[in-house]
C-alpha positions in Angstrom: 110.5 106.9 111.7 108.0 105.8 108.4 105.3 108.0 107.7 102.0 105.7 106.8 99.3 107.2 105.0 96.0 105.7 104.3 95.8 102.9 101.6 99.6 102.7 102.3 101.5 99.5 100.8 102.1 97.7 103.3 105.5 96.1 102.3 106.8 99.7 101.9 106.3 100.3 105.6 107.0 96.5 106.7 109.9 95.9 104.8 112.3 98.9 105.9 111.6 98.8 109.5 112.3 94.6 109.3 115.7 95.7 107.8 116.4 98.2 110.5 114.9 95.3 113.3 117.4 92.7 111.8 120.4 95.2 111.9 119.3 95.6 115.8 119.4 91.6 115.9 122.9 91.3 114.1 124.7 94.0 116.5 122.7 93.0 119.4 122.0 96.8 120.4 119.2 98.8 119.6 120.8 100.8 116.8 117.5 102.0 115.2 114.3 102.6 117.4 111.4 102.1 114.9 108.3 103.9 114.6 105.2 104.8 112.5 103.5 108.0 112.0 100.0 108.4 110.8 98.0 111.3 108.9 95.4 110.6 111.7 94.4 108.6 114.9 93.1 105.5 114.9 94.5 102.6 112.6 96.0 103.0 109.3 93.9 100.6 106.6 96.1 99.6 103.9 96.2 98.9 100.3 95.3 95.1 101.3 93.1 95.9 104.2 95.6 95.0 106.9 95.4 97.7 109.8 98.8 99.4 111.4 98.5 101.0 114.5 100.6 103.7 114.3 102.7 105.1 117.5 102.0 108.7 116.9 99.9 111.0 114.7 101.8 113.4 112.2 101.8 116.9 113.7 100.1 116.5 116.8 101.3 117.6 120.3 105.1 119.2 120.3 107.7 119.0 117.7 109.8 117.2 120.5 113.2 116.0 119.5 114.2 115.8 115.6 113.6 112.2 113.6 117.0 111.0 112.7 115.5 109.6 109.6 112.2 110.3 108.3 110.7 108.1 105.1 107.4 108.5 103.6 106.0 105.4 102.8 104.0 105.0 99.2 100.5 104.1 98.2 99.0 103.4 95.4 96.5 106.2 95.1 99.2 108.6 96.5 99.8 109.9 93.0 96.0 111.1 92.4 95.0 112.4 96.3 95.9 115.7 97.8 97.2 114.7 101.5 96.2 116.9 104.4 97.8 120.2 104.6 98.6 119.5 108.6 100.4 116.6 107.3 102.3 118.4 104.4 103.5 121.0 106.9 104.4 118.1 109.6 106.6 116.8 106.6 108.1 120.1 105.6 109.0 121.4 109.1 110.8 117.9 110.2 112.2 117.0 107.2 115.0 119.8 107.3 115.4 118.9 111.2 116.2 115.2 110.0 119.7 113.7 109.9 118.1 112.3 106.5 114.8 111.9 104.9 113.2 110.0 101.9 110.5 108.2 100.7 109.6 104.8 99.4 107.7 104.3 95.8 105.0 106.8 95.6 106.1 108.5 98.9 107.9 110.9 96.6 104.8 112.4 95.7 104.4 113.7 99.0 107.8 115.0 99.6 107.3 116.8 96.2 104.0 118.6 97.3 105.9 119.7 100.4 108.7 121.2 98.0 111.2 119.3 99.5 112.6 117.8 95.9 113.0 121.0 94.2 116.4 120.8 92.1 116.7 117.1 93.4 117.2 113.9 91.7 114.8 111.4 92.7 113.4 108.2 92.1 109.8 106.4 92.1 108.2 103.2 91.3 108.7 103.2 87.5 105.1 103.1 86.6 104.2 106.6 88.2 107.9 108.6 87.4 106.4 110.2 84.2 103.7 111.5 86.1 106.2 112.7 89.0 108.1 114.4 86.5 105.5 116.3 84.7 103.8 117.6 88.0 107.1 118.4 89.3 109.1 119.6 86.5 112.0 121.3 88.8 112.6 117.5 90.2 115.0 115.5 88.3 113.4 111.7 88.0 115.4 108.8 87.2 112.9 106.4 86.1 115.3 103.3 85.8 117.6 103.5 89.6 116.5 101.2 92.4 117.6 104.0 95.0 119.1 107.5 94.8 121.1 109.5 97.6 121.1 113.5 97.1 122.6 114.9 99.9 120.3 114.2 103.0 117.5 112.9 100.5 117.2 109.2 99.5 114.4 107.9 97.8 113.7 104.2 96.9 111.4 103.0 93.8 108.5 100.7 93.9 107.7 98.3 96.9 110.7 96.1 97.4 112.9 98.2 96.6 112.2 100.3 100.1 114.2 96.4 101.8 117.3 97.7 99.5 117.3 101.7 100.3 116.9 100.4 103.7 119.8 98.0 103.6 121.8 101.0 102.0 121.2 103.3 105.1 122.3 99.9 107.1 125.9 100.1 105.1 126.1 103.9 106.0 125.2 103.5 109.9 126.6 100.6 110.6 129.4 99.4 107.9 129.3 97.0 104.9 129.8 93.9 106.9 126.6 94.2 109.2 124.9 95.0 106.0 125.9 91.9 104.3 124.8 89.9 107.4 121.2 91.2 107.2 121.2 91.0 103.6 122.0 87.0 104.4 119.5 86.9 107.1 116.4 88.2 104.9 117.8 86.6 101.8 118.0 89.5 99.5 120.4 90.8 97.4 123.2 92.9 98.7 123.4 95.1 95.7 120.4 94.1 93.5 121.8 93.9 89.8 119.9 95.8 87.3 117.9 98.7 87.5 113.8 98.6 88.0 113.7 98.7 83.9 114.1 94.8 84.3 110.7 94.6 85.8 108.6 97.2 84.1 106.1 95.9 82.0 106.3 98.6 79.6 109.8 97.5 78.4 109.9 99.6 75.3 108.6 103.3 74.7 105.2 103.8 74.2 104.4 105.2 70.9 104.6 109.0 70.6 104.5 112.2 68.3 102.1 112.3 65.6 99.6 109.9 64.3 102.0 109.0 61.4 104.9 108.1 63.6 102.7 106.7 66.2 101.8 104.2 63.4 105.6 103.4 62.6 106.4 102.6 66.1 103.5 100.2 66.1 104.6 98.2 63.2 108.0 97.9 64.4 106.8 96.8 67.7 104.6 94.0 65.8 107.3 93.3 63.8 110.8 93.2 65.8 112.7 90.7 63.2 111.8 93.0 60.0 114.4 95.2 58.6 114.0 98.4 59.7 116.3 101.2 58.6 115.4 105.0 58.1 114.5 104.5 54.4 112.2 101.3 55.3 110.3 103.1 58.0 110.3 106.7 55.9 108.8 104.6 52.8 105.7 103.8 55.4 105.2 107.3 56.2 105.5 108.8 52.4 108.7 111.3 53.7 112.1 111.3 52.6 114.6 109.6 54.9 115.7 113.0 56.4 112.6 114.3 56.7 111.3 111.8 58.6 114.8 111.3 60.8 114.3 114.8 61.5 111.0 114.7 62.4 111.0 111.4 64.5 113.8 112.9 66.6 112.1 116.5 67.4 108.9 114.6 68.3 109.9 111.6 70.1 113.4 112.8 71.5 115.4 109.7 70.1 116.5 108.3 66.5 114.8 105.7 64.4 117.5 103.5 65.5 117.0 104.0 69.0 113.4 103.2 68.7 113.8 100.1 66.9 116.2 98.9 69.6 114.3 99.4 72.6 111.3 97.7 70.7 113.4 94.7 69.7 114.6 94.5 73.4 111.1 94.6 74.4 110.3 91.8 72.2 113.5 89.6 73.9 112.3 90.2 77.1 109.2 88.9 76.6 110.5 85.7 75.0 113.0 85.4 77.6 110.0 85.5 80.3 107.5 83.1 78.0 109.5 80.7 76.5 112.5 78.2 76.9 113.9 79.5 73.5 117.8 79.5 73.1 119.4 83.2 73.0 120.2 82.5 69.3 116.7 81.9 68.5 115.4 85.0 70.7 117.9 87.2 69.0 116.8 85.7 65.5 113.1 86.0 66.4 113.8 89.7 67.9 115.8 91.3 65.1 119.4 90.7 66.4 122.0 89.8 64.1 123.1 87.5 66.9 123.3 86.3 70.3 126.3 88.8 71.2 124.4 91.9 69.7 121.2 90.8 71.3 123.2 90.7 74.8 124.9 94.2 74.6 121.8 95.9 74.0 120.1 94.1 76.5 122.6 95.1 78.9 121.8 98.7 77.8 118.7 98.8 78.2 118.0 96.7 81.2 121.4 96.7 83.0 121.8 92.7 83.2 122.4 90.1 80.4 119.6 87.8 79.2 120.4 85.1 81.2 120.4 87.1 84.3 116.7 88.5 83.5 115.4 84.8 82.6 116.8 83.4 85.7 114.4 86.3 87.7 111.4 84.6 86.0 112.4 81.0 84.9 114.9 80.1 88.1 114.9 76.6 86.2 116.0 77.5 83.1 
């Protein structure tokens, strides 16, 4: 069952449902009975303006039989809204009765408001992962994972990751061969390469810490090919290298070298997306010693090689 709140992202609902429906088609039997629940009677207006007609209203009527799999779909405004108490109570009551439960995208916020994510490892859309972690400090948020399994809990990252999660559930239930057949029919990855950082527009970390450190970070981001060791960066602040390095780590949570590498990878991502520059040229323009150094750093930060990343944006390259 998919719970669709007002303003839901249509693909958060339709994507997983299509995966489960295709699994039924591939096996020739009704392995899954598909239902959509709404917060209130009437059509659910999605974020695109399209309307969904739900099969039931959450919390209305008697409890009935337990739901096998309960997933809360996300919507763009969910992090900024408080769902009706009746719906939160229904999710809090039904999730423990289900064989498994979880969320797609920002649907994790509703589960967290129901107290179902405390002490759990989860994921959500990269753009709201920090907000989820800040609002619910008892939750461990993996901002790079496509989907996460923690006991009976399943959570998926943004939007299309709901298809990846649904496919993983099909593999759990019906086996690897059926899941691969579903993936082939829907023209999707059986196992998507890399994590969601490869799709994040943030690339490098945002400047943080006191103003003098943010100024250094902006300089590095604007000049990735320049020489950036601790001594040269410290000189820009007027601090000693030792004090600068200690202050940088205490206020940003990482070393200056880590931040420089992150900024250079972000610059390389932009070049790979926007140009046809060869890997050697990308490496030189972004401050890497050679193409091999670029490849290793890129895989550490993005989870795929530069060549694989470029194919995501320039299939003809």
